[in-house]
C-alpha positions as CSV (number, residue, x, y, z in Angstrom):
1,M,118.5,2.4,35.9
2,P,116.2,4.7,38.2
3,K,114.1,3.0,40.7
4,K,110.4,2.9,40.2
5,T,108.4,4.2,43.1
6,P,105.0,2.6,43.5
7,S,102.2,5.1,42.6
8,K,100.3,6.5,45.6
9,A,97.5,7.8,43.4
10,K,94.4,5.4,43.4
11,A,91.1,5.8,42.2
12,A,88.7,6.4,45.2
13,P,86.7,3.3,45.9
14,S,83.6,5.2,45.3
15,Q,84.8,6.0,41.7
16,D,85.4,2.3,41.1
17,R,82.1,1.3,42.6
18,A,80.2,4.0,40.6
19,K,81.4,2.4,37.5
20,L,79.8,-0.8,38.5
21,L,76.6,0.4,40.0
22,R,73.5,0.5,37.9
23,C,70.1,1.7,39.0
24,P,67.9,-1.3,40.1
25,K,64.9,0.5,38.4
26,C,66.0,2.0,35.2
27,A,69.6,0.5,34.7
28,S,71.2,4.0,34.3
29,A,74.5,4.8,36.0
30,M,74.6,5.6,39.6
31,Q,76.5,8.8,40.6
32,P,78.1,9.1,44.1
33,V,77.0,12.1,46.0
34,V,78.1,13.3,49.5
35,F,76.1,15.1,52.2
36,E,78.5,15.9,55.0
37,S,80.6,12.8,55.4
38,T,78.0,10.2,54.2
39,E,78.3,9.1,50.5
40,V,75.2,7.7,48.7
41,D,74.6,6.9,45.0
42,R,72.0,8.8,43.0
43,C,70.6,7.4,39.6
44,T,71.5,9.7,36.7
45,G,68.3,8.6,34.9
46,C,65.4,8.3,37.3
47,R,67.1,10.2,40.2
48,G,66.4,7.3,42.8
49,L,68.8,6.9,45.8
50,W,70.8,4.0,46.9
51,F,71.8,3.8,50.5
52,D,74.4,1.3,51.9
53,L,73.6,-0.2,55.3
54,L,71.9,2.3,57.7
55,E,73.0,5.4,55.6
56,H,69.4,6.4,55.2
57,Q,68.9,6.3,59.0
58,D,71.9,8.4,59.6
59,L,70.9,10.9,57.0
60,K,67.3,11.1,58.2
61,E,68.7,12.7,61.5
62,L,70.8,15.3,59.6
63,A,69.1,18.7,58.8
64,G,69.1,19.4,55.1
65,S,70.0,15.9,53.9
66,E,66.6,15.8,51.9
67,A,68.5,18.0,49.4
68,L,70.1,14.7,48.1
69,D,66.6,13.7,46.9
70,L,66.5,15.9,43.7
71,G,64.0,13.7,41.7
72,E,60.5,14.6,40.8
73,A,57.9,12.7,43.1
74,D,55.7,12.0,40.1
75,K,58.5,10.3,38.4
76,G,59.2,8.3,41.5
77,R,55.6,7.2,41.8
78,K,55.9,5.8,38.2
79,M,59.2,4.1,39.0
80,D,57.7,2.7,42.1
81,K,55.6,0.3,39.9
82,V,58.8,-1.4,38.6
83,D,59.2,-4.5,40.8
84,D,61.2,-7.7,40.8
85,I,64.4,-5.7,41.0
86,E,68.0,-6.8,41.7
87,C,70.4,-5.2,44.3
88,P,72.9,-2.9,42.6
89,V,75.6,-4.0,44.9
90,C,75.3,-7.7,45.6
91,H,72.7,-8.6,42.8
92,G,70.3,-10.3,45.2
93,K,66.6,-10.0,45.0
94,M,65.3,-6.8,46.6
95,V,62.3,-6.9,49.0
96,R,59.5,-4.3,48.7
97,L,58.9,-2.6,52.1
98,V,56.2,-0.2,53.4
99,D,57.3,2.2,56.2
100,R,55.2,1.2,59.3
101,N,54.8,4.9,60.4
102,Q,54.0,6.2,56.8
103,R,52.4,3.5,54.8
104,H,52.3,5.7,51.7
105,V,56.2,5.5,51.7
106,R,57.2,2.3,49.8
107,Y,60.8,1.4,49.2
108,E,63.0,-1.6,48.4
109,A,65.7,-3.3,50.6
110,C,68.3,-6.0,50.2
111,A,68.1,-8.9,52.5
112,T,71.7,-9.7,51.9
113,C,73.8,-6.5,52.0
114,Y,71.0,-4.5,53.7
115,G,71.2,-1.5,51.2
116,V,68.0,0.5,50.5
117,F,66.6,2.1,47.4
118,F,64.3,5.1,47.5
119,D,62.5,6.2,44.2
120,A,62.8,9.9,43.4
121,G,61.0,11.9,46.1
122,E,60.5,9.0,48.5
123,F,63.5,9.9,50.7
124,R,62.4,13.4,51.1
125,D,58.9,12.2,52.0
126,W,60.1,9.6,54.3
127,K,62.4,12.1,56.1
128,Q,59.7,14.6,56.6
129,H,57.3,12.7,58.8
130,H,54.2,14.8,59.8
131,A,51.1,14.3,61.8
132,F,49.3,14.4,58.4
133,D,51.1,11.3,57.5
134,W,49.0,9.4,60.2
135,L,45.9,10.4,58.4
136,R,47.3,9.7,55.0
137,S,48.3,6.1,56.1
138,L,44.7,5.4,56.9
139,V,43.7,5.8,53.2
140,A,46.9,4.4,51.7
141,R,46.2,1.4,49.4
142,E,47.7,-1.9,50.2
143,R,50.8,-2.6,48.1
144,K,50.5,-5.6,45.8
């Protein structure tokens, strides 16, 4: 009887995880996308982006990473109204945050696993901080 050799082929962790991750805003499947060596998850429905711990900070420093944010800002602003959302990774309640330097940029973060979700267009906007943002923050409405 021939020996069975264990299979070395395994599904990539991101493939297994992608099957489980659902968008915290629209519940569509999240698809892994890679920029350089950093993998994030993009919603196939609303085009929001999920970043694991500090991935958004790492990508903010990399030229061209805004290309990950394919979503339309108008759709992102509509999805921003969806609140009381659950983390797609650990299922804890996510907290709504406002960037202190760009008060018009609003996103959600998980207090348990420290992941961050940006609606479509928010990562691109957050990454491209301009002097105009200071003026914009003066007239930004307070988030409720």
